[in-house]
N, C-alpha and C positions, 0 to 999 in steps of 0.2 A: 420653340417648336415642340409640338406634342407628338406622341407615338401611338401607333396602332399595329394590329396584325390583320391579315386578310386570309380567309379560308374559303375553299371552293370544292372540296370533295374530289381531290385528285386521286384517280385509281388507275395507274398505268398498267399496261398488259404485263410488264415484267413482274409486278406484284401479284396480279391475278393468277399467273402461271404457277406460282409457288404457294399461294394461300387461297383455298376455296372460299374463304369468307373475307376476302380482301376488301370488298366494298363496305361491309359492316365494320370491319376494324378501322378503315380509313375515316369513316364518318365519326365514329366514337373517339378516335384519337384527336380529331379536330376540336371536339368539345373540350377535351383535356387541354389542348393548347390555349384555348380561350380562357379557361379557368386558371391556368398557370400565368397567363398574361395579366389577368386581373390581380393575382397575388403579387406579381412582379412590378407593378406600377405603370403598366401600359394603360392608356386612357380610352382606347377605342378598339373594337373588334368588328370587322366587316365580313358579312357572309353573302356569298354570291347567290344569284338565282339564274341557273342555266338549265336548258332543256335539250335533250337528244345529243349531248356532246360526250360521246363515249370516251372514256379514259380521262379526258381533260377536266370535266366537272360533273360529278354526280350529285351535287348539292342543289336540288331543284326546289324543295319545299323549305326555303330558308325561314319562313314565318314559324314553322314548327320547330326548327332548329334553334331559333332565337328565343322562342317561348321557353324551351328547356333551359337555356343559358340565363334567362332572366332570373330564374330561381337559383341557379347554380353559382352565380357571381354576385359580387357586392357593390363594386364601384365602377367597373369598366362600362363605358357606353357601348351599346349594341346597335350596329347599323345594318340596314339592308343595302347590300352592295351588288345588286340592286333589288328593289321591287319593280317589275315591269308593269307600268300602268296602262299599256295599250289594251283597250277593252276586248280585243280578240284574244288576248293572253290572260289578263286578269281584269274583271270588271272594276272600274274606278271606285264605285261605292264599296266593294268588298276590300279593295286595297286600303281605303280610308279606315274601314272598320278594323282591319288587322293592325294597321299602324297605331291606332288609338289603343287597342287592346294591349299591344306590346308596351306602349307607354305606361299603362297602368301596371302591368306585371313587373316591369323593370323599375318602377318608382321614378319615372321621368327620365330614364337613361336611354331611351330609344332615339336613333338618328334615322331620318327618312331619306334614303337615297333612291333615286329613280333613274331610269335611262330607257333607251329604245332598243337595247340589244345590240350586240357587236358583230353579228354574223348572219348571213342569209340562210345557212343550213338550219339555224335555230329559229329565227323569227318568221321566216317565210313558211315554216311548217304550220303556223297559226293563221296564215293569210293565203289560203288557196287561190290560185289564179294570179297572184301578184308576183311580179318579177323584179320590181324596183324598190330597193331598200329606202330610197328617199321618201317614200310615202309614210314611213314610220315617223319621220320628223313632223310632218303635218298632223298626224294623229296625236303624238305626244304634246305638241304645242296646243292643241285643242283641249287637252285634258289637264295639264299640270296646274293651272290656276284654280281649278275647281276644288282641290283638296282643302285649302284653308277655309273655303266657304262651307264645305261639308262639316269640318271640325268646329268652326266658330259660330255658325248660325244655328239657332235653336232648331229651326226647321229649314232644311235646304230647299230653296225654291224650285229646284229642278233644273234640268239642262236639256236642250235640244240642239245637237250639233250635226255635223256631216257624218261622223263616224260612230256616235253613240248618243243615247238620250236616257233620261230618267225623270219620272214625274216627281212632284214635291214629296219629300219624305224626311223623317228625322233619321239622321245617320248616327248610330249609336255603337259603342260609347263615345263620349267626347274625350279628347286627350286629357291626360293627367297633368296638373300644374299649370303654369302660365302659358298662354298662347297655344302653341302646338310644337311638335318635334321640329328641330332644325331640318331644313330641306336642302338636299344636295342633288347634283346632276353628274352622272358618269360620263366623262368626256373621252370619246374615242379618237378624237383628232384635235390638234391644237386650236383650230378655229372655233371649237365649241366652248372654249374657256370664256371668251368675251360674251358670247351669247348667254351663258349661265350667269355671268356677272350682271348683265343688264336686267335679269330677272331677280337678282338678289339671292341667287343660289350658291351654295358652296360647290366646289368641284371635287369629284373623285377622279383623280388624274391617273388613269390606267394607261395613257398613251405616251407619257414622257419616259424616255429610255435612259437618259443620262443627265448629269447635273448641268452641263453646258446648254442643253435644250430648255432648261427650266426658266432661266432668267427672263428671256423675252416673252415666254408664255405667261409667267406671273405678272410681268409688267402690263401686258395687254389686259389681263384680268383686273388687276388693281386699278388701272386707269378707268376701265368701263364701270366698275362697281361704285365709283364715286357718284355716278348719275343713275344708280339703279332704281328701277320702278319695281319694287319687290312684289312678287305674286303672293307672298305670305305676309304674316304679321310683323316680320322683322327681316333685316338683311343678314344673311349668313356669309360674312366676309371670310372665306376659308378655302384654302387650296390644300388638298391632300394628294400626295404622290406615293406611288408604290415602288418598292425595290426588293430584289432578292437579298436575303441576309443570312450569313453564316458566321457565327462567332464561337471561338474556342480559346483555350488558355494560351495557345501558341499560334503563330501565323501558319506554320507548317501543318498543324493539325486541322486548321480551318480549311486550308487549300485541299488537303487530302479528302476531307469530307465533301467538299464541292466537287472534286473529280469523280468521286464514287456516287454522286447523287443523281446521275442521269439528267442533268439540267438541259442538255441538248434536246432531249425528247420532249420535255415540257414546252420548250420554245417552239419546236416543230409543230406541236399540237396547237399552240396559240395561233400561229399563222395559218394552220389548217382551217380553223373555225372562225377566226376573227378577221373576216375579209374586208371589214370597213376600217381597220387600223392601217396607218401608214406602214408600208412594207419596205423595210430597208433593202438595199441592193445586196444581192448574194443569198437571199433566203430561198431555199429550194421549194418546189411545189410538192405537196404531199402526193404519194407516200414517200418520196425521197426525204431523208432526214438531214438535219444539220450534223456535222461531224461530232463525234464524241469529244467532250471537253478534256483536254490534257492539263497538266500543271501549267504549261506555257500559256494555254488559252485562258485559264482562270487568272493567271497573273496579268494578262493583257486586259481582261475585262475589269479587273480591279484598277489598273492604271488608267484605263479609259473612263473610269467612274460609271461603269455599266452594272456593277454589282457591289454590294457591301460584304466584305469578307476579311477576316483577320482576327487578331487578338483584340481584347477590349479597348486598348488604347488606339489601335488602328481603326476599329469600328467607330470609336468616338470621333476621330478626325474626319472620317468619311461622312458621318451623320452631320457634322458641323458644316460641311460643304453644302449639303442640301438646305440647311438653315440659312446659310449666307446667300443662297440663291433665291430665297424668299418663300420656301415651303412653310406652310403653317402646321402641317402634320406629315410625318413620314410613316407609312404603313408597310410592314414587311409581309411579302407573300410567303405564307407557310401553309402546309408543308411544301417542300420543293423536291420531293423524291428522296430525301435523306431519311435515315432511320429515326424512329420516335425519340429515342434518348438524345440523339444529336440535335433534334429540333427543340426539345425541352431545354437542353443546355444553352442553345442560342437565346431563347427567351429569358432564361434566368440570368445569364451573364449580361445581356443588354439591360435588363431590369435593375441589376445590382450596380453596374459599373459604367453605364452610358447614360441612361435616362436621368438620373439625379444630377448630372453635370450639365444638362441642357434644359430640361423642363423642371423648373423650380416652383411653378404655380400649382397649388393643390386643386384648384378649381378648373373644370373643363371650359375651354373657350366657348363652346356652344351653350353651356349652362349660363354663362354671363350674358350672351347675346339674347338668349330666350327670356331671361329674367328682365333684361333692360328694355 
């Protein structure tokens, strides 16, 4: 199992109230986290694309963010988590151009993640008059297979569909290296895993909450991908899942960090905006918040395998549970409301004392698939 981190420009009001430059500091700190993850042996860093999601995510121009990181890092793969290819949000030709440019700037380290967006507040802002989020599936389906054609054909023959069109044009630049960047799909619900597999896409699993939910979801994916009809030049047989992670030298210190991190607020914002995600029972409607997390709640979340938290040996055991459940990649959501130094400590400790005991392959999984 490989490891990554996930950043999204989290700027909670609690930070803005005490720091007039909170947004600026949060965005620059997240570049620092990716650079530290690169040094610490993580293989992937994923950057969100969100719009209009106050507090929850201010990382809207992730192509610019990743362009900076392409120069600031050496080995870590840089992924769009996601680029939204709906033509009303980003024209597909421009998405193809940005992806290929990032592939060049990173020396072939770019990972192409796409999706439809996870919430009506965000996506319907670009679709005036539309009230049904199901339409985005139709638009994404019409678009996704065109990217390999834009990248691999000398002159793209053009496209005329229901939702967008383009006359014949040369889409430039072409990707760097063999084929094109590995293609991924952000799954907001478990049913999306098998759909992605049938298209030969890796899955960015933002919807799986706990290890016990993972096994049947991975099984459905791995079964479907055996008969994949890949939209791209190769099948990306890959399931990434995300989890909160806090690692410290002692269990008590890790729990104390989690208690002070305002995790309940981040979760409340997630369900405020991501109204296409499965909604667990007991989640209040915004502006009502989840209760603040106490030591008892943190210990319960650890016991229920809903978060990774503890000393390095505990975190190692918790990560191995995800590996046993079939995850190909475990990506940690950072930052999670905790101070900068505590986040850097988590990255360093996991890099030094967890990753070397699980991921012993120096080559990225997607590098092998792309070359093969």
